[in-house]
Backbone as JSON, one array per atom type, in Angstrom:
{
  "sequence": "MEINHKSMHNTTNIPLQFFNLWLTLFIVWMIANATLAVDTIIAGLIISALIALAFASFARVYSVIRWSPIVLYYYLKYLGIFFIELIKANINVMRLVFSPRIDINPGIVEIKTDLKSPIGRLALANTITLTPGTLVVDIKDGSLFVHCINIGSTDQVKATEEISGRFEKLLKLIYG",
  "N": [[98.34, 126.33, 116.93], [98.66, 124.76, 113.92], [96.9, 122.44, 111.96], [97.85, 120.1, 109.62], [95.92, 119.01, 107.23], [96.31, 117.53, 104.94], [98.31, 115.74, 105.58], [96.94, 114.09, 107.22], [95.14, 112.71, 105.64], [95.52, 110.74, 102.84], [95.56, 112.2, 99.97], [96.44, 111.87, 97.41], [95.86, 109.46, 96.21], [93.11, 109.27, 95.97], [91.27, 108.83, 93.75], [91.94, 106.14, 93.09], [91.51, 104.9, 95.56], [88.76, 105.41, 95.78], [87.78, 103.92, 93.56], [88.6, 101.26, 94.22], [87.27, 100.88, 96.69], [84.63, 101.29, 95.86], [84.33, 99.16, 93.99], [84.73, 96.95, 95.66], [82.57, 97.25, 97.47], [80.45, 97.06, 95.64], [80.74, 94.42, 94.71], [80.24, 93.03, 97.08], [77.58, 93.84, 97.43], [76.37, 92.64, 95.18], [76.78, 89.93, 95.75], [75.4, 89.71, 98.17], [72.78, 90.26, 97.35], [72.29, 88.35, 95.42], [71.27, 88.21, 92.78], [70.81, 88.93, 89.29], [69.22, 90.92, 88.4], [68.31, 93.8, 86.58], [67.48, 96.21, 87.85], [68.44, 95.79, 90.44], [71.18, 95.67, 90.01], [71.68, 98.27, 89.03], [70.86, 99.79, 91.25], [72.76, 98.87, 93.08], [75.14, 99.77, 91.87], [74.8, 102.56, 92.11], [74.36, 102.99, 94.92], [76.72, 101.86, 95.99], [78.58, 103.57, 94.8], [77.91, 106.04, 95.97], [78.44, 105.55, 98.7], [81.18, 104.92, 98.51], [82.12, 107.35, 97.52], [81.63, 109.0, 99.71], [83.36, 107.93, 101.63], [85.89, 107.53, 100.53], [88.16, 109.18, 100.89], [88.93, 108.51, 103.41], [89.58, 105.9, 103.28], [92.23, 104.77, 102.97], [93.41, 102.3, 103.13], [92.35, 100.79, 101.09], [93.73, 101.55, 98.87], [95.88, 99.93, 98.33], [95.06, 97.71, 96.99], [95.43, 96.0, 94.04], [93.82, 95.74, 91.26], [93.54, 93.27, 88.87], [93.43, 90.84, 86.22], [94.95, 88.59, 87.07], [95.13, 88.99, 89.83], [92.43, 88.77, 90.5], [92.09, 86.09, 89.81], [93.79, 84.88, 91.76], [92.4, 85.7, 94.02], [89.94, 84.34, 93.74], [90.95, 81.75, 93.9], [91.94, 81.82, 96.51], [89.48, 82.13, 97.89], [88.32, 79.65, 97.28], [90.11, 77.87, 98.57], [89.77, 78.81, 101.17], [87.03, 78.13, 101.65], [87.19, 75.32, 101.51], [88.94, 74.81, 103.66], [87.37, 75.87, 105.68], [85.21, 74.09, 105.76], [86.59, 71.73, 106.46], [87.57, 72.51, 109.0], [85.18, 72.94, 110.39], [84.17, 70.32, 110.44], [86.17, 69.11, 111.95], [85.94, 70.48, 114.45], [83.33, 69.74, 115.05], [83.72, 67.01, 115.34], [85.3, 67.04, 117.65], [83.47, 68.11, 119.5], [81.4, 66.21, 119.59], [82.71, 63.99, 120.45], [83.12, 61.3, 122.75], [85.09, 61.52, 124.67], [86.78, 64.3, 125.43], [89.65, 65.35, 124.05], [91.7, 67.68, 124.0], [94.06, 70.34, 123.36], [94.17, 73.28, 124.24], [95.27, 76.69, 123.63], [97.34, 79.66, 123.23], [98.96, 80.74, 120.36], [101.75, 82.26, 118.88], [102.0, 83.54, 115.71], [103.98, 84.33, 112.92], [103.8, 86.77, 110.36], [104.35, 87.61, 106.96], [103.01, 89.52, 105.63], [102.7, 92.82, 104.59], [100.9, 94.93, 104.16], [98.23, 96.64, 105.82], [95.58, 95.86, 105.22], [95.98, 93.35, 104.17], [96.97, 91.95, 106.41], [94.72, 92.22, 108.01], [92.83, 90.79, 106.49], [93.98, 88.23, 106.68], [93.84, 87.81, 109.48], [91.04, 87.88, 109.84], [90.31, 85.7, 108.27], [91.51, 83.57, 109.65], [90.13, 83.8, 112.08], [87.5, 83.33, 111.25], [87.61, 80.67, 110.66], [86.6, 77.81, 112.22], [87.66, 76.89, 115.51], [89.9, 78.41, 115.76], [91.03, 81.66, 116.76], [91.9, 84.95, 116.33], [93.44, 86.87, 118.69], [95.03, 89.05, 119.12], [97.03, 91.47, 117.39], [100.24, 92.35, 116.67], [102.66, 94.26, 115.28], [104.39, 92.24, 113.12], [103.18, 89.93, 113.99], [100.64, 87.61, 114.8], [98.48, 86.71, 117.34], [97.07, 83.8, 118.16], [94.33, 82.08, 119.4], [93.93, 78.72, 119.82], [91.81, 75.92, 119.64], [92.83, 73.43, 119.71], [96.02, 72.92, 119.87], [98.3, 72.11, 117.44], [101.06, 72.12, 117.16], [103.84, 73.33, 119.01], [106.0, 74.52, 117.99], [106.98, 77.46, 116.49], [107.35, 78.02, 113.71], [106.22, 75.77, 112.46], [103.62, 75.88, 113.52], [102.79, 78.33, 112.46], [102.74, 77.69, 109.73], [100.76, 75.68, 109.75], [98.48, 77.08, 110.62], [98.25, 79.59, 109.2], [99.58, 79.39, 106.77], [98.41, 78.31, 104.41], [96.69, 80.31, 103.64], [98.11, 82.73, 103.7], [100.04, 82.84, 101.64], [98.55, 83.25, 99.28], [97.18, 85.61, 99.96], [99.3, 87.35, 100.07], [99.95, 87.58, 97.39], [97.67, 88.84, 96.51], [97.34, 91.22, 98.06], [99.88, 92.23, 98.28]],
  "CA": [[98.87, 125.17, 116.27], [97.94, 124.49, 112.68], [96.87, 121.02, 111.6], [97.98, 119.85, 108.19], [94.93, 117.99, 106.9], [96.82, 116.66, 103.89], [99.06, 114.64, 106.18], [96.01, 113.18, 107.87], [94.46, 111.92, 104.62], [96.31, 110.6, 101.63], [94.7, 112.69, 98.9], [97.01, 111.61, 96.1], [95.3, 108.24, 95.64], [91.67, 109.22, 96.18], [90.56, 108.11, 92.69], [92.2, 104.71, 93.24], [90.79, 104.49, 96.77], [87.34, 105.41, 95.43], [87.49, 102.79, 92.67], [88.74, 100.0, 94.96], [86.19, 100.8, 97.66], [83.39, 101.11, 95.1], [84.3, 97.81, 93.44], [84.55, 96.02, 96.78], [81.19, 97.39, 97.93], [79.56, 96.56, 94.6], [80.83, 92.96, 94.72], [79.5, 92.59, 98.27], [76.17, 94.08, 97.11], [75.89, 91.62, 94.25], [76.75, 88.64, 96.46], [74.33, 89.76, 99.17], [71.47, 90.24, 96.7], [72.2, 87.08, 94.68], [70.43, 88.31, 91.58], [71.33, 89.75, 88.21], [68.15, 91.8, 87.94], [68.86, 95.09, 86.17], [67.24, 97.23, 88.87], [69.34, 95.51, 91.57], [72.53, 96.06, 89.57], [71.72, 99.74, 88.98], [70.82, 100.27, 92.64], [74.06, 98.54, 93.66], [76.13, 100.7, 91.32], [74.58, 103.9, 92.67], [74.58, 102.98, 96.37], [78.15, 101.63, 96.2], [79.29, 104.79, 94.42], [77.66, 107.08, 96.98], [79.2, 105.2, 99.91], [82.6, 105.07, 98.19], [82.39, 108.78, 97.42], [81.63, 109.57, 101.06], [84.42, 107.4, 102.49], [87.13, 107.27, 99.8], [89.32, 109.89, 101.44], [89.31, 107.86, 104.67], [89.82, 104.48, 103.01], [93.57, 104.59, 102.4], [93.74, 100.89, 103.11], [91.93, 100.22, 99.81], [94.61, 101.97, 97.78], [96.89, 98.9, 98.06], [94.5, 96.65, 96.15], [95.78, 96.15, 92.63], [92.9, 94.89, 90.51], [93.98, 92.78, 87.58], [92.91, 89.48, 86.05], [95.7, 87.63, 87.87], [94.73, 89.19, 91.23], [91.1, 88.17, 90.62], [92.31, 84.64, 89.8], [94.29, 84.5, 93.08], [91.33, 85.92, 94.98], [89.02, 83.21, 93.61], [91.67, 80.58, 94.43], [91.92, 82.01, 97.96], [88.13, 81.82, 98.37], [88.15, 78.2, 97.2], [90.88, 77.26, 99.66], [89.11, 79.19, 102.42], [85.83, 77.33, 101.84], [87.61, 73.95, 101.81], [89.46, 74.81, 105.03], [86.22, 76.14, 106.55], [84.48, 72.82, 105.9], [87.44, 70.82, 107.24], [87.62, 72.98, 110.39], [83.87, 72.66, 110.98], [84.1, 68.88, 110.7], [87.09, 68.83, 113.06], [85.34, 70.97, 115.69], [82.17, 68.89, 115.3], [84.27, 65.75, 115.85], [85.7, 67.27, 119.04], [82.29, 68.35, 120.33], [80.61, 64.99, 119.74], [83.55, 62.91, 120.95], [82.78, 60.95, 124.13], [86.18, 61.97, 125.54], [87.38, 65.49, 124.82], [91.1, 65.33, 124.16], [92.17, 68.88, 123.31], [95.2, 71.05, 123.93], [93.96, 74.68, 123.88], [96.3, 77.65, 124.0], [97.59, 80.79, 122.34], [100.17, 80.56, 119.57], [102.18, 83.44, 118.11], [102.42, 83.22, 114.36], [104.59, 85.45, 112.21], [103.28, 86.98, 109.02], [105.16, 88.45, 106.07], [102.15, 90.5, 104.99], [103.07, 94.19, 104.97], [99.77, 95.86, 104.11], [97.26, 96.46, 106.9], [94.41, 95.12, 104.76], [96.4, 91.96, 104.04], [96.99, 91.38, 107.77], [93.33, 92.15, 108.45], [92.22, 89.66, 105.78], [94.5, 87.0, 107.28], [93.26, 87.67, 110.82], [89.63, 87.53, 109.7], [90.24, 84.34, 107.74], [91.82, 82.66, 110.76], [89.04, 83.88, 113.05], [86.3, 82.72, 110.68], [87.81, 79.22, 110.61], [86.31, 77.3, 113.57], [88.76, 76.32, 116.27], [90.96, 79.41, 115.89], [90.56, 83.02, 116.98], [92.99, 85.91, 116.5], [93.14, 87.69, 119.87], [95.83, 90.27, 119.1], [97.96, 91.65, 116.28], [101.31, 93.29, 117.0], [103.68, 94.3, 114.24], [104.26, 91.14, 112.17], [102.74, 88.73, 114.69], [99.24, 87.41, 115.16], [98.35, 85.81, 118.47], [95.9, 83.02, 117.8], [93.87, 81.07, 120.34], [93.56, 77.49, 119.12], [91.1, 74.96, 120.47], [93.69, 72.27, 119.8], [97.32, 73.29, 119.3], [98.95, 70.98, 116.8], [102.5, 72.19, 117.36], [104.31, 74.5, 119.75], [107.04, 75.12, 117.16], [106.38, 78.64, 115.86], [107.35, 77.9, 112.25], [105.24, 74.75, 112.09], [102.29, 76.4, 113.87], [102.46, 79.36, 111.47], [102.38, 77.0, 108.49], [99.49, 74.98, 109.95], [97.36, 78.01, 110.83], [98.09, 80.66, 108.21], [100.35, 79.17, 105.55], [97.56, 78.07, 103.23], [96.04, 81.56, 103.27], [99.03, 83.86, 103.6], [100.7, 82.86, 100.32], [97.65, 83.88, 98.3], [96.92, 86.99, 100.37], [100.48, 88.12, 99.71], [99.82, 87.85, 95.96], [96.52, 89.72, 96.32], [97.51, 92.52, 98.71], [101.28, 92.64, 98.24]],
  "C": [[98.02, 124.85, 115.06], [98.03, 123.0, 112.35], [96.93, 120.9, 110.09], [97.06, 118.7, 107.83], [95.41, 117.06, 105.8], [97.62, 115.5, 104.46], [98.13, 113.63, 106.85], [95.33, 112.26, 106.86], [95.32, 111.9, 103.37], [95.42, 110.98, 100.45], [95.23, 112.36, 97.52], [96.39, 110.39, 95.44], [93.79, 108.15, 95.79], [90.93, 108.57, 95.02], [90.74, 106.59, 92.78], [91.46, 104.16, 94.46], [89.3, 104.41, 96.49], [87.0, 104.18, 94.6], [87.55, 101.47, 93.43], [87.63, 99.82, 95.98], [84.87, 100.56, 96.95], [83.27, 99.68, 94.57], [84.07, 96.77, 94.53], [83.1, 96.06, 97.28], [80.2, 96.83, 96.92], [79.57, 95.04, 94.56], [80.06, 92.4, 95.92], [78.01, 92.75, 98.03], [75.61, 92.97, 96.23], [75.81, 90.24, 94.92], [75.59, 88.61, 97.45], [72.95, 89.68, 98.54], [71.24, 89.0, 95.85], [71.23, 87.12, 93.5], [71.13, 89.18, 90.55], [70.24, 90.64, 87.6], [68.73, 93.19, 87.69], [68.66, 96.16, 87.23], [68.14, 97.03, 90.1], [70.76, 95.94, 91.23], [72.67, 97.58, 89.57], [71.72, 100.32, 90.39], [72.17, 100.02, 93.32], [75.15, 99.47, 93.18], [76.03, 102.08, 91.97], [74.89, 103.94, 94.17], [76.06, 102.78, 96.69], [78.96, 102.88, 95.87], [79.12, 105.89, 95.45], [78.45, 106.8, 98.27], [80.68, 105.38, 99.67], [82.99, 106.54, 98.1], [82.5, 109.42, 98.8], [82.86, 109.14, 101.87], [85.77, 107.19, 101.8], [88.34, 107.97, 100.42], [89.79, 109.29, 102.77], [89.77, 106.42, 104.47], [91.17, 104.25, 102.35], [93.94, 103.14, 102.27], [93.37, 100.25, 101.77], [92.84, 100.61, 98.65], [95.68, 100.93, 97.46], [96.36, 97.78, 97.19], [94.82, 96.95, 94.7], [94.89, 95.21, 91.83], [93.51, 94.54, 89.16], [93.41, 91.37, 87.42], [93.65, 88.45, 86.91], [95.35, 87.76, 89.35], [93.34, 88.59, 91.45], [91.2, 86.65, 90.63], [92.79, 84.18, 91.18], [93.24, 84.68, 94.16], [90.32, 84.77, 94.94], [89.66, 81.92, 94.15], [91.7, 80.63, 95.96], [90.54, 81.66, 98.53], [87.86, 80.32, 98.34], [88.87, 77.49, 98.33], [90.23, 77.57, 101.01], [87.87, 78.33, 102.66], [86.16, 75.87, 102.14], [88.1, 73.85, 103.26], [88.35, 75.07, 106.05], [85.44, 74.86, 106.8], [85.29, 71.84, 106.75], [87.47, 71.22, 108.72], [86.29, 72.73, 111.1], [83.72, 71.18, 111.33], [84.99, 68.51, 111.89], [86.51, 69.28, 114.4], [84.12, 70.13, 116.05], [82.62, 67.54, 115.88], [84.68, 65.9, 117.33], [84.5, 67.41, 119.97], [81.52, 67.05, 120.6], [81.43, 63.79, 120.22], [83.18, 62.59, 122.39], [83.84, 61.41, 125.13], [86.87, 63.13, 124.83], [88.87, 65.5, 125.11], [91.65, 66.51, 123.35], [93.34, 69.49, 124.07], [95.06, 72.53, 123.56], [95.13, 75.57, 124.31], [96.43, 78.74, 122.96], [98.95, 80.59, 121.68], [100.49, 81.87, 118.88], [102.61, 82.96, 116.74], [102.95, 84.48, 113.7], [103.98, 85.55, 110.82], [104.24, 87.89, 108.25], [104.32, 89.51, 105.38], [102.47, 91.9, 105.51], [101.87, 95.13, 105.03], [98.79, 95.58, 105.25], [96.04, 95.65, 106.46], [94.75, 93.64, 104.55], [96.42, 91.26, 105.39], [95.56, 91.24, 108.31], [92.62, 90.97, 107.79], [92.69, 88.33, 106.37], [93.9, 86.77, 108.66], [91.8, 87.27, 110.75], [89.46, 86.1, 109.19], [90.49, 83.33, 108.85], [90.68, 82.63, 111.76], [87.77, 83.21, 112.53], [86.41, 81.2, 110.57], [87.6, 78.67, 112.02], [87.52, 76.64, 114.22], [89.92, 77.27, 116.46], [90.35, 80.8, 116.02], [91.76, 83.92, 117.17], [92.6, 86.84, 117.64], [93.93, 88.98, 119.9], [96.72, 90.26, 117.86], [98.97, 92.7, 116.73], [102.4, 93.15, 115.96], [103.44, 93.16, 113.25], [103.8, 89.85, 112.81], [101.24, 88.76, 114.94], [99.23, 86.41, 116.3], [97.01, 85.12, 118.34], [95.58, 82.03, 118.92], [93.38, 79.89, 119.52], [92.87, 76.55, 120.09], [91.95, 73.71, 120.69], [95.0, 72.58, 119.09], [97.98, 72.04, 118.74], [100.44, 70.94, 117.07], [102.85, 73.45, 118.14], [105.48, 75.17, 119.02], [106.43, 76.24, 116.35], [106.3, 78.52, 114.34], [106.3, 76.91, 111.79], [103.82, 75.23, 112.37], [101.85, 77.47, 112.87], [102.02, 78.71, 110.16], [101.02, 76.32, 108.61], [98.3, 75.94, 109.98], [97.17, 78.97, 109.66], [98.75, 80.4, 106.87], [99.51, 79.02, 104.3], [96.87, 79.34, 102.75], [97.04, 82.66, 102.92], [99.69, 83.96, 102.23], [99.83, 83.56, 99.29], [97.34, 85.32, 98.67], [98.1, 87.89, 100.03], [100.44, 88.49, 98.21], [98.69, 88.85, 95.68], [96.82, 91.13, 96.83], [98.96, 93.01, 98.76], [102.0, 92.49, 99.54]]
}
């Protein structure tokens, strides 16, 4: 039995996959180092390139990222909304923890997503999980199953809007 390696790896977009992976790694490097020192920038460029070169053929998920000024604008807008929601969720969970009487309604809610790309769904799941009070426990097809510390609504459409609506619209613009 002969294995067709081309079908296992999408080789047609390797330059795009390399560039997207390299740029993502370099941005993470710059944020993690928090400096604009020339030696740090050069080291980041080289290390990010070497890692991207080693893994570009396996990183098909990065080929869906379309870098453009408008995508960067939406990404920054998404980060701003995420940080605001992160602060609000932390305050809400803190309020629940320090309340003399805990009045919560925990449970698992199925939310539907229109995101088609795997990286878009992954970004949404990670965003929901990073927001205190919610945790994505499973992803199946177009549904995310989210454990909520306090379910606001059992209506699927309303719950989807409450949990992912603020993020999904921008992620759809970023990842398609």
